[in-house]
C-alpha positions as CSV (number, residue, x, y, z in Angstrom):
1,X,-15.9,-27.9,8.6
2,X,-14.8,-24.8,10.4
3,X,-13.5,-21.9,8.2
4,X,-9.8,-21.2,8.7
5,X,-8.9,-18.0,10.4
6,X,-5.9,-16.3,8.8
7,X,-5.0,-13.1,10.6
8,X,-2.5,-10.4,9.8
9,X,-0.9,-7.8,12.0
10,X,-2.4,-4.4,11.8
11,X,-0.1,-1.7,10.4
12,X,-2.9,0.5,9.1
13,X,-5.5,0.4,11.9
14,X,-7.9,3.1,10.6
15,X,-8.0,2.1,7.0
16,X,-10.8,-0.5,7.3
17,X,-13.0,1.5,9.7
18,X,-14.8,3.3,6.8
19,X,-15.4,0.0,5.0
20,X,-17.1,-1.8,7.9
21,X,-20.6,-0.8,8.7
22,X,-22.5,-3.6,10.4
23,X,-21.2,-4.8,13.7
24,X,-21.3,-8.6,14.3
25,X,-22.1,-9.3,18.0
26,X,-19.6,-11.4,19.8
27,X,-20.5,-15.1,20.1
28,X,-22.1,-16.0,23.4
29,X,-19.9,-19.1,24.0
30,X,-16.3,-19.0,24.8
31,X,-14.7,-19.0,21.4
32,X,-10.9,-19.2,21.3
33,X,-9.1,-16.0,20.3
34,X,-8.8,-15.4,16.6
35,X,-5.6,-17.4,16.2
36,X,-2.2,-16.3,15.2
37,X,-0.8,-13.9,12.7
38,X,0.6,-15.0,9.4
39,X,4.4,-14.7,9.3
40,X,5.6,-11.9,7.1
41,X,6.2,-13.2,3.6
42,X,4.1,-16.3,4.0
43,X,1.6,-17.3,1.4
44,X,-1.7,-15.5,1.8
45,X,-3.6,-17.1,-1.0
46,X,-5.6,-19.6,1.1
47,X,-9.1,-18.8,-0.2
48,X,-12.3,-20.1,1.5
49,X,-15.6,-20.0,-0.3
50,X,-18.2,-17.4,0.9
51,X,-20.3,-18.6,3.7
52,X,-21.9,-17.3,6.9
53,X,-19.9,-14.8,9.0
54,X,-17.4,-16.5,11.3
55,X,-18.0,-16.5,15.0
56,X,-16.5,-13.6,16.9
57,X,-15.2,-14.2,20.4
58,X,-16.0,-11.8,23.3
59,X,-12.5,-10.4,23.1
60,X,-12.7,-9.6,19.4
61,X,-14.6,-7.1,17.2
62,X,-16.3,-8.2,14.0
63,X,-17.7,-6.1,11.2
64,X,-19.6,-7.1,8.1
65,X,-19.4,-4.7,5.2
66,X,-22.5,-4.2,3.0
67,X,-22.4,-5.6,-0.5
68,X,-22.2,-2.1,-1.9
69,X,-19.1,-1.3,0.2
70,X,-17.5,-4.5,-0.8
71,X,-18.0,-3.6,-4.5
72,X,-16.7,-0.1,-3.8
73,X,-13.6,-1.5,-2.1
74,X,-12.9,-3.6,-5.2
75,X,-13.5,-0.7,-7.5
76,X,-11.2,1.8,-5.7
77,X,-8.5,-0.8,-5.2
78,X,-8.4,-0.4,-1.5
79,X,-5.9,-3.2,-1.3
80,X,-3.6,-1.2,-3.6
81,X,-3.9,1.7,-1.3
82,X,-3.0,-0.4,1.8
83,X,0.0,-1.8,-0.1
84,X,1.2,1.7,-1.0
85,X,1.1,3.1,2.6
86,X,4.7,3.8,3.7
87,X,5.6,1.7,6.7
88,X,8.8,0.9,8.4
89,X,10.8,-1.8,6.5
90,X,10.2,-4.5,9.2
91,X,6.4,-4.1,8.5
92,X,6.5,-4.0,4.7
93,X,6.1,-7.7,4.1
94,X,3.2,-7.9,6.6
95,X,1.5,-4.8,5.0
96,X,1.8,-6.3,1.5
97,X,0.4,-9.6,2.8
98,X,-2.5,-7.7,4.5
99,X,-3.3,-6.0,1.2
100,X,-3.0,-9.2,-0.8
101,X,-5.3,-11.1,1.6
102,X,-7.8,-8.3,1.6
103,X,-7.9,-8.3,-2.3
104,X,-8.3,-12.1,-2.4
105,X,-11.1,-12.0,0.1
106,X,-13.0,-9.2,-1.7
107,X,-12.7,-11.1,-5.0
108,X,-13.9,-14.3,-3.4
109,X,-16.8,-12.6,-1.6
110,X,-17.9,-11.1,-5.0
111,X,-18.2,-14.6,-6.5
112,X,-21.4,-14.9,-4.3
113,X,-24.4,-12.9,-5.5
114,X,-24.6,-10.0,-3.1
115,X,-21.5,-11.2,-1.2
116,X,-19.6,-9.0,1.2
117,X,-16.5,-9.1,3.5
118,X,-16.2,-9.7,7.2
119,X,-13.4,-8.1,9.1
120,X,-12.5,-9.5,12.5
121,X,-10.2,-7.5,14.8
122,X,-8.4,-9.1,17.7
123,X,-7.2,-6.2,19.9
124,X,-5.5,-8.6,22.3
125,X,-2.9,-10.1,20.0
126,X,-0.5,-12.4,21.9
127,X,2.2,-12.4,19.3
128,X,3.5,-8.9,19.9
129,X,1.3,-7.1,17.4
130,X,-1.0,-4.2,18.4
131,X,-4.0,-5.8,16.6
132,X,-4.6,-8.7,14.3
133,X,-7.1,-8.5,11.4
134,X,-8.9,-11.4,9.7
135,X,-10.7,-11.1,6.4
136,X,-13.5,-13.5,5.5
137,X,-15.8,-13.7,2.4
138,X,-19.4,-13.8,3.3
139,X,-22.2,-15.3,1.1
140,X,-24.8,-12.8,-0.2
141,X,-27.7,-14.2,1.9
142,X,-25.9,-12.9,5.0
143,X,-25.1,-9.4,3.7
144,X,-27.1,-6.2,3.5
């Protein structure tokens, strides 16, 4: 069963760059773009179990954080930092949803021994956003 791809508009484009170390190569086959952004205020608590990294289409960028960086993101409350970034009011709900989803993904990834987080960036969002981010829990056997 394919893992759902829930993506959020990017309001804080540079925040996750330091978290992501290992680049996931784009999939060779034509994989459809990452999907659509979650509407602001919509529920972000869809949690999938950790598994292999999701395929990344040639038009996307994918990064898999190490286990150590995933643990560090949880310990420094990176999601809380993202939620606290001042943004224009029209982006506030999306920014809170982004932080909430990241926190849920980190927590789920850490249920797998050695688990980590994958971030997928779609720089060609078709819904009016500059970027869309997707967060996915990755099982420990696929993490450094």
